[in-house]
N, C-alpha and C positions, 0 to 999 in steps of 0.2 A: 881382687876377686873377679873371676871370669864368669860372667853371666851368659851361660850357653846351655843348650839342650838339644837332644836328638829324639825324634819320634818316628816310629814305624807303625804303619796302619795297613793291614791287609784285609780285604773283603773279597767276596766273589766277583766284585766289579772293578776293584782297583788294588794296586800295591803301591803305597806311598811311603817314601823315606824323606824326612826333612831334618836338617841340622841348621841351627841359627846361633850366632853370637851377637848379643845386643850391642856390645861395645866394639864393633868392628870398623871396617874401612869401606864397606860397600861392595865387597867382592861377591860375585854370584856365579854359581854353577847350576843352571836350571835346565831340566829336560823333562817336560810333562807330556810331550807328544802333541801339544796344542800350541802352535806358534804364537798366537796372540797372548795366551796366558803366560808363556815364557817371557815375552816382552814386558808384560805388566809386572811380573815378579822380579825381573832384572831392574826395572825402575824402582820398585819397592825397596830392594836391597840398597841400591845406589843412593836414593834420597833419604832413606832411614839410617844410612851408614851401618847397616847390618851385614855381617858375613853370612851368606845364605846358600845352602845347597838343597836342591829339591830334585828328586828322581821319582818319576811316576810311570807306571805301566797301567793303562786303563782300557776299558771296553770302548774304544773309539769307533769300533764298527757299529755301535749303537748310536752314540752321539758324544758330545763333549761335556755333558752335564755332570756325570759321576766323577770324572777326572777333576773338573773345576771345583765342585763342592768338596770332594774328599781332600783336595790340596788345601782348601781353606780350613777344613777341620784340623788337619795335621799341623799346619802352620800355626793356627791359634793355640793348639795344645803345646807346641814347642815354645811359644812365647810365654805362655802361662808358667811352664816349668822353669824357663830361664829366669823369670822374675823372682822365683823363690818366695821368700816371706814378704817381699815388696818393701822392705825397710829402706828408707832414704829416697824413694822415687819421687818425682815431681807430681805424678798421678794424673793431673788434668792437662789438657792442651787443646788448642784450636788453631786453625789456619784457614786463610782464604788462598786457594791455589789457582792462579791464572794459567790457562793454556790457550794461547792465541785468543780466539773470540769467546772462549769458555771461562767461566768462573765457578768454582766449586768450594763450598765451605765444609770443612770437616772438624767436628768437635768430639772429644772422647774423654772418658773417665775410666781409669783402670780400677773399677769399682768392685769387681767380683759379682756384680749384678748384671748379667748379660742382657743387652737390649739393642735392637737396631731400629733406627729411623732412617729410611732411605728414600729421599725425595729427589729422584733423578729420573728423567725420561730421555729416551733416545729417539732421534728422528728416523732411524733405520732399525730393522730387526736383526741385521747382521753387520759385523765388521769383518770383511772378507768372508770366511766361513764360520766365524765365531758368533754365536747367538748373544746379542746384547743383554738379554735377560739374565745371563750367567754372571754379569758383573754384580748384580744384587745377590745372587745365590752365593757367590764367593764371600762377599762382605758379611752376609748372614752367618754362614758357617764359621767364618773367622771370628766374628764378635762373640758368638755363643761359646766357642771353645777357648777363646783367650780371656773370657770373663770381662768383656768390655761393654760399657754403655757407649754406643757409637752412633753419631748423627752425621749423615752425609746428605748434602743438599746442593744440587747444581742450580745456581741462581739464574744462569743463562748459558746458552751454547747452541751451536748449530751442527757441529761435526761430531758424529758418534765416536770416532777414534779419540778426538780431543776430550770429549766428555768422560770416556772411560779412563783415559790417562790421567785426567785431573783428579778422579776419584782415588786411583791407586797412589799417585804422588802425594795427594793430600793426606791419605791415610798414613803413608810412610813418614811424612814430615811431622804430623801431629804425634804419631807414636814415638818418633825419635825424641821429641820434647818431653812426652809424658813418662817415658822410661828413664830419662836422664836423672842422674843422682844429684839431689839438692844437698849441698854441704850443711845447710841449716837443719835438715831433717835426718842427719846421720844417726843411724841406729834406731830410728823411730818409723813406725808405720804412719803414713799421712792420713790418719783418721782418728776422730775422737773415740771410736769404738775399740781402737787398738788392733784391729785386723781388717783386712780387705778380702 
């Protein structure tokens, strides 16, 4: 069974195309027009072992907000589609992700009840030309559209790049565990309700 999906999303602000294979090898073809976001999505693919293609044309003459948020929306929708009926998945996962002086905890539930708790602050407003507040915006858009309960908390850290990277890598590693197929759950949805 190939768990994959493609999503296209076009608005007056952006044109986003995302394809993902959950059971991949970490291959990434990313082009958003936002260098730092490209870097984070490449890390996400590699550490999640997702095969990921993202192509975005956005209103970067305004700023990077719409491109970042709409990429999170489309990626979340693609993952939700790729999960299908969610039978056999592990569902829950958590990880502590160290990145040099930074430590971030990510915990998630593929619950169908989207919610984000994001307890991460950045010592700078920008990483290069990328607004650090967009890290939260991406995770918010992603969690809502993937149907995840997602908790991201940076326990400590001093470098904004490392903090952002630990959030994206932590998300990738936790999601990799949560979407993994549990042979003991084969053919069953991991919920007493029978649906997620």
